[in-house]
C-alpha positions as CSV (number, residue, x, y, z in Angstrom):
1,M,-23.3,-46.8,-48.5
2,S,-25.9,-46.7,-45.9
3,M,-25.3,-44.4,-42.6
4,Q,-25.2,-47.7,-40.5
5,K,-22.4,-49.3,-42.7
6,Q,-20.1,-46.3,-42.3
7,D,-19.4,-47.1,-38.9
8,I,-18.5,-50.7,-39.9
9,L,-14.8,-51.1,-40.8
10,L,-12.8,-54.3,-41.7
11,F,-9.5,-54.9,-39.9
12,A,-7.2,-57.6,-41.3
13,G,-4.1,-59.3,-39.8
14,Y,-1.7,-61.7,-41.5
15,A,0.8,-64.2,-40.1
16,R,2.9,-67.2,-41.4
17,L,1.8,-70.6,-40.7
18,P,4.3,-73.2,-39.5
19,E,6.3,-74.9,-42.4
20,N,4.7,-78.3,-41.6
21,I,1.0,-76.8,-42.3
22,V,0.0,-76.7,-45.9
23,S,-3.3,-75.0,-46.4
24,G,-6.0,-76.1,-48.7
25,H,-5.4,-72.9,-50.7
26,G,-1.6,-73.6,-51.1
27,S,-0.8,-70.4,-49.0
28,D,1.6,-70.2,-46.2
29,L,-0.4,-67.2,-44.7
30,L,-3.2,-67.2,-42.1
31,T,-5.6,-64.2,-42.5
32,L,-7.9,-63.1,-39.7
33,E,-10.3,-60.3,-40.5
34,L,-12.4,-58.5,-38.1
35,E,-15.5,-56.5,-39.0
36,V,-15.9,-53.8,-36.4
37,D,-18.6,-51.5,-35.4
38,L,-16.8,-48.2,-34.4
39,T,-19.9,-46.8,-32.7
40,T,-19.9,-49.9,-30.3
41,D,-16.4,-51.3,-30.7
42,L,-18.0,-54.7,-31.0
43,I,-16.8,-57.2,-33.6
44,V,-19.9,-57.9,-35.5
45,D,-18.3,-60.7,-37.9
46,A,-15.1,-62.2,-38.6
47,S,-13.4,-64.8,-40.9
48,C,-10.1,-66.7,-40.5
49,S,-8.5,-68.5,-43.4
50,S,-6.1,-71.5,-43.8
51,I,-7.1,-73.5,-40.7
52,P,-9.7,-76.4,-40.7
53,A,-13.5,-75.6,-40.4
54,L,-13.6,-76.5,-36.8
55,G,-10.7,-74.3,-35.8
56,Q,-12.2,-71.5,-37.8
57,K,-15.5,-71.9,-35.8
58,F,-13.6,-71.9,-32.5
59,I,-12.0,-68.7,-33.3
60,L,-15.0,-66.9,-34.7
61,D,-17.3,-68.0,-31.8
62,L,-14.9,-66.6,-29.6
63,L,-14.5,-63.3,-31.4
64,I,-17.8,-62.3,-32.7
65,G,-19.6,-60.0,-30.2
66,Y,-16.4,-59.3,-28.3
67,D,-15.9,-55.7,-27.2
68,L,-12.7,-54.4,-28.3
69,K,-12.8,-51.4,-25.8
70,Q,-11.6,-54.2,-23.4
71,T,-7.9,-55.5,-23.9
72,L,-7.4,-58.6,-25.7
73,D,-6.4,-60.5,-22.8
74,S,-9.5,-62.6,-22.7
75,P,-9.5,-63.9,-26.4
76,K,-5.8,-64.4,-26.4
77,D,-5.9,-66.3,-23.1
78,E,-8.8,-68.7,-24.3
79,I,-7.0,-69.2,-27.8
80,Q,-3.7,-70.0,-25.7
81,R,-5.5,-72.3,-23.4
82,Y,-8.0,-74.2,-25.6
83,F,-6.8,-73.8,-29.2
84,C,-4.2,-76.8,-29.4
85,G,-3.6,-76.6,-33.1
86,P,0.0,-76.0,-34.8
87,A,-1.5,-72.7,-36.1
88,K,-1.9,-71.2,-32.5
89,K,0.9,-68.7,-32.9
90,A,-0.1,-67.6,-36.2
91,V,-3.9,-67.0,-35.1
92,L,-2.4,-65.0,-32.1
93,A,-0.2,-62.9,-34.3
94,A,-2.9,-62.3,-37.1
95,L,-5.3,-61.3,-34.2
96,E,-2.7,-58.8,-32.8
97,K,-2.1,-57.2,-36.2
98,A,-5.8,-56.8,-36.7
99,Y,-6.3,-55.3,-33.3
100,A,-3.3,-52.8,-34.0
101,G,-5.1,-51.8,-37.2
102,Y,-8.4,-51.2,-35.0
103,L,-6.4,-49.2,-32.5
104,K,-4.7,-47.0,-35.1
105,E,-8.1,-46.2,-36.7
106,K,-9.9,-45.5,-33.5
107,N,-7.2,-43.3,-32.2
108,S,-7.1,-41.3,-35.4
109,I,-11.0,-40.7,-34.9
110,L,-10.5,-39.6,-31.5
111,K,-7.7,-37.5,-32.5
112,D,-9.8,-35.8,-35.2
113,E,-12.7,-35.1,-32.9
């Protein structure tokens, strides 16, 4: 693994979709993955499964490049305000879980220093 890649970690959050949503993959789980550069705390890539392509694009455009040193208030507020799909709560829950994984790892690194 290159030196540069060692500072990039993948954090995933999962949440149940509402019962009235059937994903194309037959899963009732939404997965949100964040690829984070721990030297800059920027989200360098992301993926979101189990929602339609335009919804995925909206979420990814919002998250990629976001600085996780800030709170999640800005992306959460934008999702709350502009994402009007039935999976909104699942997206927000998965984002919180992925962010919690990031915080746990970041705090562990800071503790070890």
